N, C-alpha and C positions, 0 to 999 in steps of 0.2 A: 504414421499419423496416432498421437498419443492420445486414444479415449479409458483408459484405465486409469482408476485412482490409486496412486502410490500410497505403499504402506508408510504410517506415519513415523515409525520404528526408524524405516529405512532412510527417510528426508531426515532424522535427526542425526542418525548416525553421519550420511554425509555431510552436514552440516558442522559438525564436530569435527572432521576430518578436514574439511577445509582452514577452520580457527587453529587447530596442532598445527597446521601445515605452513600457517602465518599469512593465510590469505583472509581479507576481509569477506563476509558473508553481504552480498546483494543482491537485492531485487528488487524489483522495476512493475512500475503498473501497464497495465495494457491495455487500452479502451477499445483498441481495432486488432485485428490478427493481423495487419502488415507488423507492428510494433512485436506482436506476442511472437513472430517468426523472427523478426531478427534480433531480439533480444535471448531468443533464446540460442541462437546461432553464435551469437557471440558470446556466450558462456555465463548466461545469468545463472543465479543459485535459485531465485521464486521470482516467479509472475504472478501478480496478484491483479486481481479484476475487479473494478470498484465501479457504481454505479455514475462515481463522480469522472471515469474515466469517458464513460460515452459523454460526457457535456464538455469535459477537458477539450477532446478529440475532433469536437463540435463546433469549437470554437467560444465555449462559454468558461466563466469561472469554476473551477472547482469547487468551489464554496454551493453550488447549485446539488452537490452530492446528499448536503446536511439540509435543506432546505425538501418542504411537500411538493416538487416538481417527478412526477410519474411515481410508479411502484418500485423501491430499490432494490428488493430481494426479488421480482418477477425480473426485472433489468440484468442483475446478475445471473441468474438464471439462463436467460437466452441470449446476453454477451457468449458466457462460455459455450453454449451449445451449438449456436450458430457460426459465430466470429471467431473465436478463439483458440479454444483448446484443438480443432481440429489442423491448427496451425502450426501446431506446440511438438515436438519429438522427444524432448529432453526433459525439460525441466518441470518440476513440480508448479500445479497451479492453484492458486489460493481463491478463494473467493468472498468477498466483502459481503458479510451479511447482517442486517437487522434487526438483532436477536430480542428486542422484546415487540416484534411485530405481532398484534394480538389475532390478525385476524387470518393466521395461519397454523395449522397443527406444524409446528420447527421439526417434528422428528422427522414426517414425511417430506417435508419439503428438504431436510439435509439429505435425505435416503435419494431424494432427485438431485441436489447436486452431486451425490458420488456416482450417480448412474452416469450423468452428463462428463465427468472425469475431475470433476473436481477433488484435489487432494487434501486441501487444509481451507481454515476459512478463518477471517480476521473481522474483529466487532468494527464494521462501517456499512452506515453511519450509526454510530455510537452514542448513546446519551451521556456521554464523560467528557463531550465537547459543551455540551448543555450546563449554561449555570445560573443563578439565581432565581428568580419564581417560577420559570418556566421547568428547571430541574428539581425544584421544589415540590413541583406539582405534580410530576412525573411520578417521582418516586413515592409520594404520598399516594399515586393510585396505583400502583403496583406496575407501574413500567420503568421502573428507575435499572439501578447498575446490577442490583439483585438477580434481577430477570435475567439481565443480559448476561453476566455472569453463568448464570446455570443453562442455557442456550449454550455458552461455551464449553461447558462442562460435558453437555450432551453431546455435541460434538468430538469432543476428545475420545470418548466412551464407544464414540461410534467408529473410532480410526482416524480421524480427521488429523491434521497438524495443527494445531491453534495458536494464533497471533494477536495477542493484545495491543492495542493501540491507548496507550495513557497520559494523562494531559496534565497529572500532577502527581506527587509522592504517595498520598493517599490510597488513588485508584491504582498505582502501583502494585501497592502491597496486595490491595482486595486481590486483584489478577492473580498475582504472585502465588500468593496462599491459596487461590482454589486451582492451580495447575498446568496454568498457562506454560507453554513451551517456548513463545518466545515474544520478549516485552519490547514494543517499540515506544520508544519516546517521541512523544507529537511537539515540536516545538513551535507550531502553528500554521497559517495556512505559507506555504510557497513561496518566496518572495519572486519576484522578477519576470521577466519577459512581456508579453504584451497584454494576460489577464491574469497575472499574479500580482499579488502587493509589491508597492513598488519602495516602500520603506514600512521596516515593522520591527527595527530593531537590528541589533550587532550579530556578528558571529558568535561574539566573546557571551551576549546573555543569552543566544540561542544554545549554546554548551553550558553555561550555568544550568539551564533550566533540563537541558539533557541529563547532566549531571545527576543534579537531584530528584528526577526520576528513577533513573536506572540503578542510583544508588539504595533507594528505599525499595525497589523489587528485587535486588540483589540478597539484601541483608533479610528478606524474607524467605527468598529461596537461591541458594547461591547456583544452582543450578538452570535458570533460567537465562536463556539465552540474548543479551542484551544488545539491540539494536537501536539506530538515529531515525528522524524524518523532520524534515519542513524547516519552516522558520527560515533562518538565513543562510543554512546548508544547503547549499548550491550544488558547486561542483563539485570534482572529483579531489581538488587542492581544499574545500571546505571541508570535505570528509575525511582527508589525511589528519587534518588539525584535530578535528575531533574524537578520530580513533586515538590519537597522539593526548587527550588532554582528558577525556572523560571514560569511562566503563565501556564504552559502544565497543562493539567487535563486528558492526556493517551499517549499513546502511538501506534503508527503504525507499528509493526514488521513484515518484509521481511525476508532477511536471518537471524534477530535473531531469530525468529520462526520457518520457514520451514527448514531452510536449514545448520545453525551451530551447533543446537542441534540433526539433521539426522547424520551430518558427525560425530560429537562426539560417540553417541549412538552407532551407527552402528560399526564405529573403534575400539571401545571395547569392545563390542561382537564377532566381529571377532576374536579379539586378548586371549578373554575369550577362545573360542572354537579353537585356536590352541595352546592353552597353555595346554591344557587335555592332560596327560602321558600315551601312547598306555599302557605301563609296569603294570597301574593299572587293565588295561580289562583282563577279564578272558580269550580273546582269541579265536580261534575256537576248537570246541570239538574234 
């Protein structure tokens, strides 16, 4: 069982070695320990624990992770400590944190995250997903992206690997300039499956958004590791197309790895059991 935080420099060295060997960086969400154990044994590079994973793996849309349903930071701490990190033996585990949380001493919270074995953090939930009047008000009361970035900088200073979800080129530049290790372009809520968006743009549109975000970040910091996520990027074939046509050198999957495949295989398995004819059985003696 892996209970010890892995050093940031070690993780970065391993990630860059994968890229140098021509292999993409693949990260997976894990909302339950079973998924964490499976993806770890399958060779995943990063395991990411989000509050949305709790909702996702309990049958609700991932979008609940962005709504005031539960305490996001407390949920991720508890999920890691009680459900997931003990099931992982090899891959670094990254925790989704709401960095603008004004109800916590974030340094003490991050110390606790390290104590339970988290090796990295990612800004989720994030004010970067919010726009319009809500974003305006958050920014003007000190709960905006500057505060979120400050928390991520604190995490980096404490030895955490830092991943930044970004939704637009401007925020990509800001996170890259702040020294984030990994930039994850977010093309939107993942499409497909029972509780994902059924149609919200094409793969080509997701690739265009991905490249605009990643290019902005790389222009600011060429050393940042550029990954993609979400939107119409669902399958390995989709990811292959993105790798060929954008700057992305890897993919972070949540619904696309831990939810949609489970929906599919469990449905097929139940259908297979239900299709068994009783008239082929020997019957009672």
